[in-house]
Steps between C-alpha positions, in 0.01 A plus 500: 500500500666388179875520547742576217881491520644818346859449381777748413328776698639853472394802709312649204291181454323490834294826509295421190435137592410590858267772372310284251483192724349697788145386559547181297553144623854496352803505728856536372809353666780724374845348445807690381653183359442393141303188422705197401514130587667574834257771611175351367435348844425850632166472320390209721143558617424751221259463209717684250818694438563849362821526298701743290734490199807346664326237709570145380183311412639195323363144497668408831354805677156439350502136615598607850231771515238258364589239764434763770153576362589819309255547215571856379813682384429873474759686296517871586651572158423448132785271394490131593820358352610400851198268537488146360144521372520147360582355843220702663227395259215311671674552837529867588318792339714796391384861482689815405467877461515548123490881490579681823637813330637492147575871541743437787719264296479692173581830669800344676628373166483852356653648817803271468534581131495877562737468795751300295464702182548839667748374764279632779637257758856607420407871500339461843815349648726756329311813607483374861877545498462847344634375167291674235689378193284362218774285350377150420130585536404528131185303426261499205139595429237230538280685250518325165685193629368147448405295804443127464258355756502124555169402657186709459293402800367769732843617615646497150212704362527759779872528425417546132262785586774668705748466213251646254467797734871561449454496123672166452437251223372174648541151358407186692516124506248270663393150391145607589457853358248729668206543265405848380785651703661700221835346598753438222592133549819366341708184521752461783793526260364824352444640848855415608643658183290817501458608862710766672347387830365154587266452797392158628143462625436130443458208741775243552415186303696233315467714188619825660778369725824677396323682219790745530811295427821515296317425176229763547759754617691452172191627316467818705600855418825617651420700815157344563346551844341193663235523775375203701228537764354151447707195595878460526520183292379684192863612467814286494708715734838375375401582142370840614836580661684399185266720297579794727875433486486482120313834496197357322280567801520865596323461835297252703218597737416196711245457777546122503791255491496129416661396830321753719303266725747491791625857453222744416265640766773459764764736646834349399699820549700349786601192305747420221304439180549133415335528158790609280279549195267737683794689653650542154170618357448760773855630452433595137441875457223454243292258707219607735369222721211524745393212724166393349328817619304592187176378660556693823246781514233558763234451233643163395537377858136587572383316189717196574356465850140563393504257206691228687244504780214500249660193337525326838140583591373368166680172565378467859140582403499256208442779250646541153871583522560728204874536570572129532753338268618149433723300269210440263349850486378570149424131433127484562491121467728465805485826699150532639514868593280611212227253602523470878677816610806309620787335314426158649 
């Protein structure tokens, strides 16, 4: 059997992976702890590790895994900003799940927007106490409003389709525009200045880190709604709070937070929140924050398990690994994937 250490395991992870690994020669060792330099030793005797968004896969962890004979890091997510792909190159292969369910994330983004806009969360709490007053619940129509979408990959395009269904005008920014998509691409500055609602659907890179900051907020319409279902570090949280306090930002719908790694996915209800910035953000009446749950549908979980195991099997069998990535991907003179089926 080929053993793989499965880090940051939650109850909803196991059924899909147990289902799709049944009858294969893959065996998972499930650990609730996150992967980091201190816990990497749990993977001793395994051929690979399976990790998620808040596991730490930096150079030190990669060196430790490599010294133990680990040769595959299987991400059960699309984003890979938590992985030092440069340090892994020519040591450990990296695979991911690039599109488990763009509908899950895009629909969650719209759900948060509707909830915030129409004060549904506040109405729910009020009517449970038999308070049927409508004071403070005035929203606005989405029809005819302009939504600015940053990032037009699969999730961004699904979100655009949803917005068009509401009769919204869509503008978008992406350094790599989707060809023949019919999307109205504009510059970032124009998007910031024109949009009533801004939704982030881009990966976290050096170029996109803190793309929402004090300077971009100054360009925005007063009362703009901001949605982030991508990565927390796309937004400078301190600048976001100032924008809310100054009444430039009308509402924020956040499924991610830049310092979420030791907070999200855990029950902290019995503890005093040590992160003052997060506590302040949650206390604001025009902020909705969910704990990185946009991906969490039964359909997405099934796809994540199925594709991750397919990635592992392709590696073990020496076949082409279509979902592999490396530091040099896109550079055919260095990355060998286009010629040999693997990045190195």
